[in-house]
C-alpha positions as CSV (number, residue, x, y, z in Angstrom):
1,M,-0.7,-35.7,-26.4
2,N,-0.8,-39.4,-27.0
3,Q,2.2,-40.9,-25.7
4,N,2.3,-43.5,-28.4
5,V,2.8,-40.7,-31.0
6,I,6.7,-40.4,-31.6
7,W,8.0,-37.8,-33.6
8,H,9.9,-39.1,-36.9
9,E,13.0,-37.4,-37.7
10,P,13.2,-36.6,-41.9
11,T,16.3,-37.0,-43.6
12,I,15.3,-34.1,-46.0
13,F,14.7,-30.9,-44.4
14,R,13.4,-27.6,-45.2
15,A,16.9,-26.1,-46.2
16,D,17.4,-28.7,-48.6
17,R,13.9,-28.0,-50.3
18,E,14.8,-24.2,-50.5
19,K,18.0,-24.8,-51.9
20,L,16.6,-26.9,-54.6
21,N,13.9,-24.2,-55.2
22,R,16.3,-21.3,-55.2
23,H,13.7,-19.4,-53.1
24,R,12.9,-19.1,-49.3
25,S,9.7,-20.7,-48.2
26,A,7.3,-18.6,-46.2
27,I,3.7,-18.1,-45.0
28,L,2.0,-15.0,-46.5
29,W,-1.0,-14.5,-44.5
30,F,-3.7,-12.6,-46.0
31,T,-6.5,-11.2,-43.7
32,G,-9.4,-8.6,-43.9
33,L,-13.0,-8.5,-44.4
34,S,-15.2,-10.4,-46.8
35,G,-14.9,-8.7,-50.1
36,A,-11.5,-6.9,-49.0
37,G,-9.6,-8.8,-51.8
38,K,-7.9,-11.5,-50.0
39,S,-8.4,-14.5,-52.3
40,T,-8.2,-12.2,-55.6
41,L,-5.1,-10.8,-54.3
42,A,-3.4,-14.2,-53.1
43,H,-4.1,-15.7,-56.5
44,A,-2.9,-12.8,-58.5
45,V,0.5,-13.0,-56.6
46,E,0.7,-16.7,-57.0
47,D,0.4,-16.1,-60.8
48,E,3.1,-13.6,-60.8
49,L,5.5,-16.0,-58.5
50,H,4.7,-19.2,-60.5
51,S,5.6,-17.4,-63.7
52,S,8.9,-16.5,-62.1
53,G,9.6,-20.2,-61.0
54,V,8.5,-20.0,-57.3
55,R,6.8,-23.1,-55.8
56,T,3.4,-21.8,-54.3
57,F,0.0,-22.8,-53.1
58,V,-2.7,-20.9,-52.1
59,L,-5.1,-22.1,-49.0
60,D,-8.5,-20.2,-49.7
61,G,-11.0,-20.1,-47.1
62,D,-14.1,-21.3,-49.0
63,N,-12.1,-24.3,-50.2
64,I,-10.6,-25.5,-46.9
65,R,-14.1,-25.2,-45.3
66,R,-15.1,-27.9,-48.1
67,G,-12.9,-30.4,-46.9
68,L,-10.4,-30.0,-44.1
69,C,-12.7,-27.9,-41.9
70,K,-16.2,-28.9,-43.2
71,D,-17.1,-29.7,-39.7
72,L,-16.9,-26.3,-38.3
73,G,-19.5,-23.5,-38.3
74,F,-18.8,-19.7,-37.5
75,S,-18.8,-19.5,-34.0
76,D,-15.7,-18.1,-32.0
77,A,-14.6,-21.4,-31.1
78,D,-15.2,-22.7,-34.6
79,R,-13.4,-19.8,-36.1
80,T,-10.5,-20.3,-33.8
81,E,-10.1,-24.0,-34.6
82,N,-10.3,-23.1,-38.3
83,I,-7.3,-20.9,-38.2
84,R,-5.4,-23.2,-35.8
85,R,-5.7,-25.9,-38.5
86,I,-4.8,-23.7,-41.1
87,G,-1.9,-22.7,-39.2
88,E,-0.6,-26.0,-38.8
89,V,-1.1,-26.8,-42.5
90,A,0.7,-23.8,-43.6
91,K,3.4,-24.7,-41.2
92,L,3.5,-28.2,-43.1
93,M,3.9,-26.5,-46.5
94,L,6.4,-23.9,-45.0
95,N,8.5,-27.0,-44.1
96,A,7.9,-28.4,-47.6
97,G,9.7,-25.6,-49.0
98,V,6.7,-23.8,-50.5
99,L,5.8,-20.0,-50.4
100,V,2.1,-20.6,-48.9
101,M,-0.6,-17.7,-49.0
102,T,-3.5,-18.0,-46.8
103,A,-6.9,-16.3,-47.8
104,F,-8.7,-16.0,-44.6
105,I,-10.9,-13.4,-42.9
106,S,-9.1,-14.7,-39.6
107,P,-10.9,-12.0,-37.6
108,F,-9.2,-12.4,-34.2
109,Q,-5.9,-11.1,-33.2
110,K,-5.3,-14.0,-30.9
111,D,-5.9,-16.2,-33.7
112,R,-3.4,-14.9,-35.7
113,A,-0.8,-14.5,-33.1
114,L,-1.2,-18.2,-32.7
115,A,-0.7,-19.1,-36.3
116,R,2.4,-16.7,-36.3
117,S,3.9,-18.6,-32.9
118,L,3.9,-21.7,-34.8
119,V,6.9,-20.9,-37.1
120,E,10.1,-18.8,-36.5
121,Q,10.3,-15.2,-36.9
122,G,10.6,-14.1,-40.5
123,D,8.6,-17.2,-41.6
124,F,5.2,-15.3,-41.2
125,V,4.4,-12.4,-43.1
126,E,0.8,-10.9,-42.1
127,I,-0.6,-8.7,-45.0
128,Y,-3.7,-6.5,-44.0
129,C,-6.0,-6.2,-47.1
130,D,-7.3,-2.8,-45.7
131,A,-10.6,-2.0,-47.2
132,D,-13.6,-0.4,-45.1
133,L,-16.7,-2.1,-44.6
134,G,-18.5,0.1,-46.8
135,V,-16.2,-1.0,-50.0
136,C,-16.5,-4.4,-49.1
137,E,-20.3,-4.5,-48.8
138,S,-20.6,-2.5,-52.2
139,R,-18.6,-5.3,-53.7
140,D,-20.2,-8.4,-52.2
141,P,-19.0,-10.7,-54.5
142,K,-20.8,-13.5,-52.7
143,G,-24.1,-11.8,-52.0
144,L,-23.1,-12.4,-48.0
145,Y,-23.3,-8.9,-46.7
146,K,-27.1,-8.7,-48.3
147,K,-27.9,-12.1,-46.5
148,A,-26.2,-10.9,-43.2
149,R,-28.1,-7.7,-43.2
150,A,-31.4,-9.7,-43.7
151,G,-30.6,-11.8,-40.6
152,Q,-29.9,-14.9,-42.8
153,I,-26.3,-15.5,-41.7
154,P,-25.5,-15.0,-37.9
155,E,-22.2,-14.1,-36.7
156,F,-20.9,-12.5,-39.7
157,T,-17.7,-10.7,-39.8
158,G,-18.1,-6.9,-39.9
159,I,-22.0,-7.0,-39.5
160,S,-22.8,-9.2,-36.4
161,S,-19.4,-10.3,-35.4
162,P,-16.1,-8.2,-34.9
163,Y,-13.2,-8.0,-37.1
164,E,-10.1,-6.9,-35.1
165,A,-7.7,-5.3,-37.4
166,P,-3.7,-6.2,-37.1
167,E,-1.7,-4.1,-35.0
168,K,1.7,-4.6,-36.4
169,P,1.4,-6.4,-40.0
170,E,4.2,-6.7,-42.0
171,L,2.4,-5.3,-44.9
172,V,-0.8,-3.0,-45.1
173,L,-2.3,-2.9,-48.5
174,P,-5.1,-0.3,-49.3
175,T,-7.1,-2.8,-51.3
176,G,-10.3,-0.8,-50.9
177,V,-8.7,2.1,-53.3
178,A,-5.7,0.3,-55.0
179,S,-5.6,-1.7,-57.9
180,I,-4.7,-5.4,-57.9
181,D,-1.5,-4.7,-59.9
182,E,-0.4,-2.1,-57.5
183,C,-0.9,-4.5,-54.4
184,V,0.8,-7.2,-56.1
185,A,3.7,-5.2,-57.0
186,G,4.0,-3.8,-53.3
187,I,4.1,-7.9,-52.3
188,I,6.5,-8.9,-54.8
189,D,8.9,-5.9,-53.9
190,F,8.5,-6.8,-50.2
191,L,9.7,-10.5,-51.0
192,H,12.6,-9.3,-53.0
193,K,13.7,-6.4,-50.4
194,N,13.6,-9.1,-47.5
195,K,15.2,-11.9,-49.7
196,Y,12.6,-14.6,-49.8
197,M,13.3,-15.0,-53.4
198,P,16.6,-13.5,-55.4
């Protein structure tokens, strides 16, 4: 680290923002295969939380790759750097008092573990959107599986690059069979039970 970079201590802290917001901040980390419903579910949860007065923001994989991570490809090293950057941004938003949701495939255990390690225990909620490959491929909302099967997309998760399912996520949602409403209800119930919101 550059010795000329010095941490500036703030005067307003996360606890002050949480008190103002009347809810805890947290990182809800949605992970799963492409087509498993991560973005759809994250935005549906945000709609529900926003209507309840909760300060939220969704960091979406495709959107982030248009700006913050537009210099990265899809090699293993680039995927790791992508998730590292997202983890750091999510941490900043956590400290800003926001309930931030990240919707990224984040296929590797070690990368998700690194993102988790950036914050205190209880601040990182890993949500596994569990839909098997056949279901995700049948949905194929962006036509990516078809291109991957045709060899047009190298290193595509689930086809030519592995996905490592979470071993101990806080929540497992059967997004391959359950409705969006059922999955949203499961997340909201979790947030209430664990006192992230009143």
